[in-house]
N, C-alpha and C positions, 0 to 999 in steps of 0.2 A: 879239613871239610869242616869242623867246628869253627873254625875260626872265619873259615868263611859265610857263615849262618850269622855271626855274632858282629860282621861289617855289616853285611846285609841289613839286620836289623836296627844297627845304630847308626845307617844312612835315611831307613824310611823313619827312623824316630824324627832325626835333624829335619828331614822334609817336612815330617807334619807341622815341628816347630814353627817352622819358617814358614808355614803357610798359615796357620793359626797366627802367625804375630804380625804377616802382612792383613788379614781379615781385620783385626782385632784394632792398628792403626786408623784404618778407613773410619772407625764409629761405629756405634750402634746403629742399624736402620732403623729408618725412620717408622713411623706407624702409618697405616692406611689412613687413618682420620688426616695423618697430617700431610700425607701425600696429596689427599683428596682437596683439604683446603687452598694447596699451593695451584692444585689444577681449576678450583671455583676461580681465584683471582687472575688465573690464566684469561679464561673463557671470560671472565665478565668483560678485561680490558680488550679482547679481541671484540666483545657483542659489542663496545662501545666504540668500535672502530679505530684503536690502537694498533699500531704497527705490530707486528710479531715479538718483532725483539722487544719493543716496551713492555708487552705483556710477560713474556721471560722473567724481565726483571723485576717485574712487581708479582711473581711467582719468587724469585730470590731475595726480594725483601719479607716476604710471607713467610717464608721457610724459616726455624730454629733450629731444626735439627741440623749438626754441620754436617753430615755424610749428605742430605739430600739439597742444601745448599751448594755441595759442591757440586753436584750431580748438575743442579739448574743451570749454575756460572758455565760448566764445561758444555752443558747443552745450547747455552748462548752461545759463545764462542765457535760450535758447530753450526750453527743457523746463520751465524754472519759471516762463515765462510761459504755458504750456499745448500748446506745442509739440509734437507726436509727434518719437521719437528720431530715425526715417526721415526725417523732414520738416526737422527741425532739421539731423540731419548732411547733409541736402540740399545746404545752403548753404553747407557747402565740398565743394565736387565735386572739389578739386585738391587734397585732401587723403583722403576716404573714396572710393573708387571707386564705381562708376553698380553693379557689382554686388554689394558691400557693402550699400549703401542698398537695394538691391533684395529681400535675404535678408533685411534687418532687415522691412520691410514685410511680408513673409510672417510673420515671427514672432508681428509687434502683430498679426496678423489670426487669425492661430491662439492665441494667447497664452502663447508660449514663446520671447519673444526671447533666454532664454540661450542655449536650445537651437541656435537660429538663429546665433547669433556661434560657439557652440562648435565647429559644424558646420562653419562660413565656414572659419576660423581653421586647421582640420584641414587641409583641402584643401591648405593650403601648406607641411606638417608632411610629409606623404608624399615 
């Protein structure tokens, strides 16, 4: 019986170490400020009439955090495959907050993603 508990404990510790290793390899989470800077870049591009994919490329170029950059690169890939912006960003809930994704979805439904992004980022500058 004692041996079973030791095996279970060892397996639990190994699982935790593997999970921590996976999280560590993704890199540190970006700050809200940096996420917002990339969102502003996307909003400006869209407001100027650039296609969504070009706006996402602008966000990629603005990102300095490796995890944020990779998330934007994946969003670009998914949008290029036909996903909506909100759906593509929802695959990175660790980087893009749920309230942001909801704001973008509302913007998509109303046809004003740029305004939704500007309004979302403005609430953190007050």
